[in-house]
DSSP file (Angstrom, degrees, kcal/mol; ACC not computed):
  #  RESIDUE AA STRUCTURE BP1 BP2  ACC     N-H-->O    O-->H-N    N-H-->O    O-->H-N    TCO  KAPPA ALPHA  PHI   PSI    X-CA   Y-CA   Z-CA
    1    1 A X              0   0    0      0, 0.0   103,-2.5     0, 0.0     2,-0.3   0.000 360.0 360.0 360.0 146.1    8.1  -15.0   11.1
    2    2 A X  E     -AB  71 103A   0     69,-2.5    69,-2.8   101,-0.2     2,-0.7  -0.969 360.0-138.2-137.8 145.7    4.8  -14.8    9.1
    3    3 A X  E     -AB  70 102A   0     99,-3.1    99,-2.3    -2,-0.3     2,-0.6  -0.938  20.9-155.8-102.8 114.2    3.7  -14.2    5.5
    4    4 A X  E     -AB  69 101A   0     65,-3.2    65,-2.3    -2,-0.7     2,-0.5  -0.812  12.0-168.1 -90.5 119.3    0.6  -12.0    5.6
    5    5 A X  E     -AB  68 100A   0     95,-2.9    95,-2.4    -2,-0.6     2,-0.5  -0.949   5.7-173.2-115.7 124.2   -1.4  -12.6    2.4
    6    6 A X  E     -AB  67  99A   0     61,-2.7    61,-2.9    -2,-0.5     2,-0.6  -0.969   7.2-166.9-120.3 120.3   -4.2  -10.3    1.4
    7    7 A X  E     -AB  66  98A   0     91,-3.2    91,-2.2    -2,-0.5     2,-0.5  -0.937  15.9-175.3-104.1 114.8   -6.4  -11.1   -1.6
    8    8 A X  E     -AB  65  97A   0     57,-2.8    57,-2.3    -2,-0.6    89,-0.3  -0.951  21.8-180.0-122.7 121.1   -8.4   -8.0   -2.4
    9    9 A X  S    S+     0   0    0     87,-2.8     2,-1.2    -2,-0.5    88,-0.2   0.761  73.7  73.1 -83.8 -29.2  -11.1   -7.8   -5.0
   10   10 A X    >   -     0   0    0     86,-1.4     3,-2.4     1,-0.2     4,-0.2  -0.719  64.1-171.7 -90.3  93.4  -12.0   -4.2   -4.5
   11   11 A X  G >  S+     0   0    0     -2,-1.2     3,-1.2     1,-0.3     4,-0.4   0.659  78.0  75.0 -63.1 -15.2   -8.9   -2.5   -6.0
   12   12 A X  G 3  S+     0   0    0      1,-0.2     4,-0.3     2,-0.1    -1,-0.3   0.670  93.0  55.7 -67.7 -15.4  -10.2    0.9   -4.7
   13   13 A X  G <> S+     0   0    0     -3,-2.4     4,-2.0     1,-0.2    -1,-0.2   0.465  81.2  90.0 -95.7  -4.2   -9.0   -0.4   -1.3
   14   14 A X  H <> S+     0   0    0     -3,-1.2     4,-2.6     1,-0.2     5,-0.2   0.922  85.4  50.3 -60.4 -47.8   -5.4   -1.0   -2.3
   15   15 A X  H  > S+     0   0    0     -4,-0.4     4,-2.2     1,-0.2    -1,-0.2   0.889 110.4  51.5 -59.5 -39.9   -4.2    2.5   -1.5
   16   16 A X  H  > S+     0   0    0     -4,-0.3     4,-2.2     2,-0.2    -1,-0.2   0.900 110.1  48.1 -62.3 -42.6   -5.7    2.2    2.0
   17   17 A X  H  X S+     0   0    0     -4,-2.0     4,-2.7     2,-0.2     5,-0.2   0.919 110.9  51.1 -66.3 -44.1   -4.1   -1.1    2.7
   18   18 A X  H  X S+     0   0    0     -4,-2.6     4,-2.4     1,-0.2    -2,-0.2   0.904 109.6  51.1 -59.9 -40.0   -0.7    0.3    1.5
   19   19 A X  H  X S+     0   0    0     -4,-2.2     4,-2.6     2,-0.2    -1,-0.2   0.908 109.1  50.5 -64.8 -42.1   -1.2    3.2    3.8
   20   20 A X  H  X S+     0   0    0     -4,-2.2     4,-1.6     2,-0.2    -2,-0.2   0.933 111.1  48.3 -59.5 -48.4   -1.9    0.9    6.8
   21   21 A X  H  <>S+     0   0    0     -4,-2.7     5,-2.8     1,-0.2    -2,-0.2   0.911 111.4  50.9 -59.5 -43.8    1.2   -1.1    6.1
   22   22 A X  H ><5S+     0   0    0     -4,-2.4     3,-1.7     1,-0.2    -2,-0.2   0.910 106.6  53.9 -57.5 -46.9    3.2    2.0    5.8
   23   23 A X  H 3<5S+     0   0    0     -4,-2.6    -1,-0.2     1,-0.3    -2,-0.2   0.813 110.6  46.9 -58.2 -32.5    1.8    3.3    9.2
   24   24 A X  T 3<5S-     0   0    0     -4,-1.6    -1,-0.3    -3,-0.2    -2,-0.2   0.355 115.8-116.1 -94.0   7.5    2.9    0.1   10.8
   25   25 A X  T < 5 +     0   0    0     -3,-1.7     2,-0.4     1,-0.2    -3,-0.2   0.870  69.1 140.4  63.4  36.8    6.4    0.2    9.2
   26   26 A X      < -     0   0    0     -5,-2.8    -1,-0.2    -6,-0.1    -2,-0.1  -0.938  41.7-145.5-116.1 131.2    5.7   -2.9    7.2
   27   27 A X        +     0   0    0     -2,-0.4     2,-0.3    43,-0.3    43,-0.1  -0.451  21.4 175.2 -87.4 169.9    6.8   -3.5    3.6
   28   28 A X        -     0   0    0     41,-0.2     2,-0.4    -2,-0.1    41,-0.2  -0.984  27.5-130.9-164.0 163.1    4.9   -5.5    1.0
   29   29 A X  E     -C   68   0A   0     39,-2.3    39,-2.6    -2,-0.3     2,-0.5  -0.990  19.9-153.0-122.7 133.9    4.7   -6.6   -2.6
   30   30 A X  E     -C   67   0A   0     -2,-0.4     2,-0.3    37,-0.2    37,-0.2  -0.918  13.9-173.1-114.2 130.4    1.5   -6.2   -4.5
   31   31 A X  E     -C   66   0A   0     35,-3.2    35,-2.9    -2,-0.5     2,-0.3  -0.900  28.4-117.3-120.1 145.0    0.8   -8.6   -7.5
   32   32 A X  E     +C   65   0A   0     -2,-0.3     2,-0.3    33,-0.2    33,-0.2  -0.640  48.7 174.1 -72.7 141.3   -2.0   -8.7  -10.1
   33   33 A X  E     -C   64   0A   0     31,-2.5    31,-2.7    -2,-0.3     2,-0.3  -0.948  32.0-156.8-147.4 164.1   -3.9  -11.9   -9.6
   34   34 A X        -     0   0    0     -2,-0.3     2,-0.2    29,-0.2    29,-0.1  -0.926  27.3-127.9-146.5 121.8   -6.8  -13.9  -10.7
   35   35 A X     >  -     0   0    0     -2,-0.3     4,-0.8    27,-0.2     3,-0.3  -0.482   3.2-151.7 -75.2 135.1   -8.4  -16.6   -8.6
   36   36 A X  H  > S+     0   0    0     -2,-0.2     4,-2.5     1,-0.2     5,-0.2   0.764  93.2  72.2 -69.9 -26.6   -8.9  -20.1   -9.9
   37   37 A X  H  > S+     0   0    0      1,-0.2     4,-2.5     2,-0.2    -1,-0.2   0.910  95.5  50.5 -54.7 -45.0  -11.8  -20.4   -7.4
   38   38 A X  H  > S+     0   0    0     -3,-0.3     4,-2.4     1,-0.2    -1,-0.2   0.884 109.0  51.4 -63.3 -38.0  -13.9  -18.0   -9.5
   39   39 A X  H  X S+     0   0    0     -4,-0.8     4,-1.5     2,-0.2    -1,-0.2   0.932 111.1  48.0 -63.9 -45.3  -13.2  -20.0  -12.7
   40   40 A X  H  <>S+     0   0    0     -4,-2.5     5,-2.6     1,-0.2    -2,-0.2   0.900 111.5  50.1 -62.7 -41.5  -14.3  -23.2  -10.9
   41   41 A X  H ><5S+     0   0    0     -4,-2.5     3,-1.8     1,-0.2    -1,-0.2   0.924 107.9  53.3 -62.6 -42.6  -17.4  -21.6   -9.6
   42   42 A X  H 3<5S+     0   0    0     -4,-2.4    -1,-0.2     1,-0.3    -2,-0.2   0.812 111.7  46.1 -63.2 -29.2  -18.3  -20.3  -13.1
   43   43 A X  T 3<5S-     0   0    0     -4,-1.5    -1,-0.3    -3,-0.2    -2,-0.2   0.351 113.5-121.4 -93.7   5.1  -17.9  -23.9  -14.4
   44   44 A X  T < 5 +     0   0    0     -3,-1.8     2,-0.5     1,-0.2    -3,-0.2   0.835  51.5 165.0  56.1  36.8  -20.0  -25.2  -11.5
   45   45 A X      < -     0   0    0     -5,-2.6     2,-0.9    -6,-0.1    -1,-0.2  -0.752  32.1-139.1 -80.7 122.5  -17.2  -27.5  -10.3
   46   46 A X        +     0   0    0     -2,-0.5     2,-0.4     4,-0.1     3,-0.1  -0.752  36.3 156.5 -91.9 103.1  -18.0  -28.7   -6.8
   47   47 A X    >>  -     0   0    0     -2,-0.9     4,-2.6     1,-0.1     3,-0.6  -0.996  41.1-134.9-122.2 122.9  -14.9  -28.6   -4.6
   48   48 A X  H 3> S+     0   0    0     -2,-0.4     4,-1.9     1,-0.3     5,-0.2   0.860 102.9  47.4 -49.9 -44.7  -15.7  -28.4   -0.8
   49   49 A X  H 3> S+     0   0    0      1,-0.2     4,-0.9     2,-0.2    -1,-0.3   0.891 113.6  47.6 -67.3 -34.4  -13.1  -25.8    0.0
   50   50 A X  H X4 S+     0   0    0     -3,-0.6     3,-0.6     1,-0.2     4,-0.4   0.917 110.4  52.4 -70.8 -40.5  -14.1  -23.6   -2.9
   51   51 A X  H >< S+     0   0    0     -4,-2.6     3,-1.0     1,-0.2     4,-0.2   0.866 106.9  52.2 -60.2 -37.5  -17.8  -24.0   -2.0
   52   52 A X  H 3< S+     0   0    0     -4,-1.9     3,-0.3     1,-0.2    -1,-0.2   0.715 110.7  49.8 -74.2 -20.6  -17.1  -22.8    1.6
   53   53 A X  T XX S+     0   0    0     -4,-0.9     3,-1.9    -3,-0.6     4,-1.4   0.411  78.1 106.3 -95.2   1.9  -15.2  -19.7    0.1
   54   54 A X  H <> S+     0   0    0     -3,-1.0     4,-1.1    -4,-0.4     3,-0.4   0.852  74.4  57.1 -50.4 -40.3  -18.1  -18.9   -2.2
   55   55 A X  H 34 S+     0   0    0     -3,-0.3    40,-1.2    -4,-0.2    -1,-0.3   0.774 107.2  48.1 -65.7 -23.7  -19.1  -15.9   -0.1
   56   56 A X  H <4 S+     0   0    0     -3,-1.9    -1,-0.2     1,-0.2    -2,-0.2   0.732 114.9  45.9 -83.3 -22.0  -15.6  -14.4   -0.5
   57   57 A X  H  < S+     0   0    0     -4,-1.4    -2,-0.2    -3,-0.4     4,-0.2   0.510  83.5 117.8 -99.1  -4.8  -15.7  -14.9   -4.2
   58   58 A X     <  +     0   0    0     -4,-1.1     2,-0.2    -5,-0.2     3,-0.1  -0.188  48.6  63.4 -60.8 155.7  -19.2  -13.6   -5.0
   59   59 A X  S    S-     0   0    0      1,-0.1    36,-0.1    37,-0.0    -3,-0.0  -0.470  89.7 -92.1 111.9 172.3  -19.4  -10.6   -7.2
   60   60 A X  S    S+     0   0    0     -2,-0.2     2,-0.8     2,-0.0    -1,-0.1  -0.175  75.9 123.0-118.6  42.4  -18.4  -10.1  -10.8
   61   61 A X        -     0   0    0     -4,-0.2   -51,-0.0     1,-0.1     0, 0.0  -0.887  37.8-172.1-101.0 104.7  -14.8   -8.8  -10.4
   62   62 A X        +     0   0    0     -2,-0.8     2,-0.3   -28,-0.1   -27,-0.2   0.724  66.2  48.3 -74.9 -19.7  -12.7  -11.3  -12.4
   63   63 A X        +     0   0    0    -29,-0.1     2,-0.2   -54,-0.1   -29,-0.2  -0.866  61.8 169.7-121.8 154.7   -9.3   -9.9  -11.3
   64   64 A X  E     - C   0  33A   0    -31,-2.7   -31,-2.5    -2,-0.3     2,-0.4  -0.796  29.7-106.7-143.8-174.7   -7.8   -8.9   -7.9
   65   65 A X  E     -AC   8  32A   0    -57,-2.3   -57,-2.8    -2,-0.2     2,-0.5  -0.953  18.6-152.4-122.2 145.3   -4.6   -7.9   -6.2
   66   66 A X  E     -AC   7  31A   0    -35,-2.9   -35,-3.2    -2,-0.4     2,-0.5  -0.977   9.0-164.7-117.8 125.2   -2.5  -10.1   -3.9
   67   67 A X  E     -AC   6  30A   0    -61,-2.9   -61,-2.7    -2,-0.5     2,-0.5  -0.939   4.9-169.3-112.0 128.7   -0.5   -8.3   -1.3
   68   68 A X  E     +AC   5  29A   0    -39,-2.6   -39,-2.3    -2,-0.5     2,-0.4  -0.968   8.2 174.0-121.7 128.1    2.3  -10.3    0.4
   69   69 A X  E     -A    4   0A   0    -65,-2.3   -65,-3.2    -2,-0.5     2,-0.6  -0.996  23.9-143.4-136.8 133.2    4.1   -9.0    3.5
   70   70 A X  E     -A    3   0A   0     -2,-0.4     2,-0.5   -67,-0.2   -43,-0.3  -0.846  23.3-174.7 -94.0 123.8    6.7  -10.8    5.6
   71   71 A X  E     -A    2   0A   0    -69,-2.8   -69,-2.5    -2,-0.6     6,-0.1  -0.981  15.9-160.4-124.7 124.5    6.3   -9.8    9.3
   72   72 A X  S    S+     0   0    0     -2,-0.5     2,-0.4   -71,-0.2    -1,-0.1   0.931  70.5  55.8 -71.3 -45.9    8.7  -11.0   12.0
   73   73 A X     >  -     0   0    0      1,-0.1     4,-2.2   -72,-0.1     5,-0.1  -0.723  67.2-142.9-101.6 138.3    6.7  -10.5   15.2
   74   74 A X  H  > S+     0   0    0     -2,-0.4     4,-2.6     1,-0.2     5,-0.2   0.846 103.5  55.0 -56.8 -38.3    3.3  -12.0   16.0
   75   75 A X  H  > S+     0   0    0      2,-0.2     4,-2.2     1,-0.2    -1,-0.2   0.909 109.2  47.7 -67.6 -40.1    2.2   -8.9   17.9
   76   76 A X  H  > S+     0   0    0      2,-0.2     4,-2.4     1,-0.2    -2,-0.2   0.916 111.4  51.2 -62.1 -43.2    3.0   -6.7   14.8
   77   77 A X  H  X S+     0   0    0     -4,-2.2     4,-2.6     1,-0.2     5,-0.2   0.925 110.4  48.3 -58.4 -47.3    1.1   -9.1   12.6
   78   78 A X  H  X S+     0   0    0     -4,-2.6     4,-2.6     1,-0.2     5,-0.2   0.900 111.1  51.1 -61.6 -42.1   -2.0   -9.0   14.9
   79   79 A X  H  X S+     0   0    0     -4,-2.2     4,-2.3     2,-0.2    -1,-0.2   0.923 112.7  45.6 -59.9 -46.2   -1.8   -5.2   14.9
   80   80 A X  H  X S+     0   0    0     -4,-2.4     4,-2.8     2,-0.2    -2,-0.2   0.946 114.3  46.9 -66.9 -48.2   -1.7   -5.0   11.1
   81   81 A X  H  X S+     0   0    0     -4,-2.6     4,-2.9     1,-0.2     5,-0.2   0.926 113.2  49.4 -59.7 -46.6   -4.5   -7.5   10.5
   82   82 A X  H  X S+     0   0    0     -4,-2.6     4,-2.5    -5,-0.2    -1,-0.2   0.928 112.2  47.9 -60.1 -43.7   -6.7   -5.9   13.1
   83   83 A X  H  X S+     0   0    0     -4,-2.3     4,-2.8    -5,-0.2     5,-0.3   0.942 112.7  48.5 -63.2 -46.6   -6.2   -2.5   11.5
   84   84 A X  H  X>S+     0   0    0     -4,-2.8     4,-3.2     1,-0.2     5,-0.9   0.950 113.5  46.6 -56.0 -51.0   -6.8   -3.8    8.0
   85   85 A X  H  X5S+     0   0    0     -4,-2.9     4,-0.5     1,-0.2    -1,-0.2   0.868 115.5  46.9 -61.1 -37.5  -10.0   -5.5    9.1
   86   86 A X  H  <5S+     0   0    0     -4,-2.5    -1,-0.2    -5,-0.2    -2,-0.2   0.916 124.6  28.9 -71.3 -43.5  -11.2   -2.5   11.1
   87   87 A X  H  <5S+     0   0    0     -4,-2.8    -2,-0.2    -5,-0.2    -3,-0.2   0.725 129.8  31.4 -96.7 -21.7  -10.5    0.1    8.3
   88   88 A X  H  <5S+     0   0    0     -4,-3.2    -3,-0.2    -5,-0.3    -2,-0.1   0.773  89.5 100.1-108.1 -34.8  -10.9   -1.8    5.1
   89   89 A X     << -     0   0    0     -5,-0.9     2,-0.4    -4,-0.5     3,-0.0  -0.252  46.8-168.2 -60.1 138.1  -13.5   -4.5    5.7
   90   90 A X    >   -     0   0    0      3,-0.2     3,-2.4     1,-0.1     6,-0.2  -0.845   2.5-173.2-126.7  89.8  -17.0   -3.7    4.5
   91   91 A X  T 3  S+     0   0    0     -2,-0.4    -1,-0.1     1,-0.3    -2,-0.0   0.623  81.8  59.4 -67.5 -10.0  -19.0   -6.4    6.1
   92   92 A X  T 3  S+     0   0    0      2,-0.1     2,-0.5    -3,-0.0    -1,-0.3   0.562  96.8  73.3 -90.1  -7.3  -22.1   -5.4    4.2
   93   93 A X  S X  S-     0   0    0     -3,-2.4     3,-0.5     0, 0.0    -3,-0.2  -0.907  75.1-139.8-111.9 131.4  -20.4   -6.1    0.9
   94   94 A X  T 3  S+     0   0    0     -2,-0.5   -38,-0.2     1,-0.2   -39,-0.1  -0.533  79.3  21.6 -83.0 150.8  -19.7   -9.6   -0.5
   95   95 A X  T 3  S+     0   0    0    -40,-1.2    -1,-0.2    -2,-0.2   -86,-0.2   0.713  70.2 135.8  72.6  21.1  -16.4  -10.4   -2.3
   96   96 A X  S <  S-     0   0    0     -3,-0.5   -87,-2.8     1,-0.3   -86,-1.4   0.922  70.2 -97.4 -64.9 -43.7  -14.3   -7.6   -0.9
   97   97 A X  E     -B    8   0A   0    -89,-0.3     2,-0.3   -88,-0.2    -1,-0.3  -0.947  32.9-112.8 153.2-170.3  -11.4  -10.1   -0.3
   98   98 A X  E     -B    7   0A   0    -91,-2.2   -91,-3.2    -2,-0.3     2,-0.4  -0.974  11.3-136.4-155.8 163.8   -9.8  -12.1    2.4
   99   99 A X  E     +B    6   0A   0     -2,-0.3     2,-0.3   -93,-0.2   -93,-0.2  -0.944  19.6 174.6-121.7 141.8   -6.6  -12.5    4.5
  100  100 A X  E     -B    5   0A   0    -95,-2.4   -95,-2.9    -2,-0.4     2,-0.4  -0.984  16.2-145.4-142.8 158.4   -4.6  -15.5    5.4
  101  101 A X  E     -B    4   0A   0     -2,-0.3     2,-0.4   -97,-0.2   -97,-0.2  -0.969   9.7-168.9-126.8 137.4   -1.4  -16.0    7.2
  102  102 A X  E     -B    3   0A   0    -99,-2.3   -99,-3.1    -2,-0.4     2,-0.2  -0.941  27.6-113.5-121.8 141.9    1.3  -18.6    6.7
  103  103 A X  E     -B    2   0A   0     -2,-0.4     2,-0.6  -101,-0.2  -101,-0.2  -0.523  25.4-145.7 -72.5 143.3    4.3  -19.4    8.8
  104  104 A X        -     0   0    0   -103,-2.5     3,-0.1    -2,-0.2    -1,-0.0  -0.954  14.3-174.4-112.1 120.5    7.7  -18.5    7.3
  105  105 A X  S    S+     0   0    0     -2,-0.6     2,-0.3     1,-0.3    -1,-0.2   0.914  71.8   1.8 -80.4 -45.8   10.4  -20.9    8.2
  106  106 A X        -     0   0    0      2,-0.0     2,-0.3  -105,-0.0    -1,-0.3  -0.991  58.0-172.4-143.7 149.9   13.3  -19.1    6.5
  107  107 A X        -     0   0    0     -2,-0.3     2,-0.4     8,-0.1    -3,-0.0  -0.979   9.8-161.2-144.7 130.9   13.7  -15.8    4.5
  108  108 A X        -     0   0    0     -2,-0.3     2,-0.7     3,-0.0     5,-0.1  -0.908  17.1-137.8-118.9 138.0   16.8  -14.7    2.7
  109  109 A X    >   -     0   0    0     -2,-0.4     3,-1.1     3,-0.4     6,-0.3  -0.845  14.8-159.0 -88.7 115.2   17.8  -11.2    1.5
  110  110 A X  T 3  S+     0   0    0     -2,-0.7    -1,-0.1     1,-0.2     3,-0.1   0.602  89.3  53.4 -74.1 -10.8   19.2  -11.8   -2.0
  111  111 A X  T 3  S+     0   0    0      1,-0.2     2,-0.4    -3,-0.0    -1,-0.2   0.426 107.8  51.1-101.4  -0.8   21.1   -8.5   -1.9
  112  112 A X    X   -     0   0    0     -3,-1.1     3,-1.3     1,-0.1    -3,-0.4  -0.917  58.1-165.7-143.2 111.0   22.9   -9.1    1.5
  113  113 A X  T 3  S+     0   0    0     -2,-0.4    -1,-0.1     1,-0.2    -3,-0.0   0.702  88.7  60.6 -69.1 -20.2   24.9  -12.3    2.2
  114  114 A X  T 3         0   0    0      1,-0.2    -1,-0.2     0, 0.0    -2,-0.0   0.443 360.0 360.0 -90.5  -1.0   24.9  -11.5    6.0
  115  115 A X    <         0   0    0     -3,-1.3    -1,-0.2    -6,-0.3    -2,-0.2   0.414 360.0 360.0-108.4 360.0   21.2  -11.6    6.5
């Protein structure tokens, strides 16, 4: 099981991402967010990992959206990520956003004791 995390700075792309997730029968939660990386860059704090992510944080959009989706199968995860990268990514534009995936060890449905 995997947690697909999408940090998107271009809020105009949110609807497209939601549509892609719907097409793949995958649910998600979208949160308002603001990255600390941008704050650190604005204060010229040098942290190696933040510096390496500078290309993802460039631009002057102070707020972004975070989309989190729990996906059970690796093949489904790969299909979703590929589709998002193909249809949403704008490789000519800096700071659109980025995707990362985390393993999920356990996940509980708080409304269903049997799941």
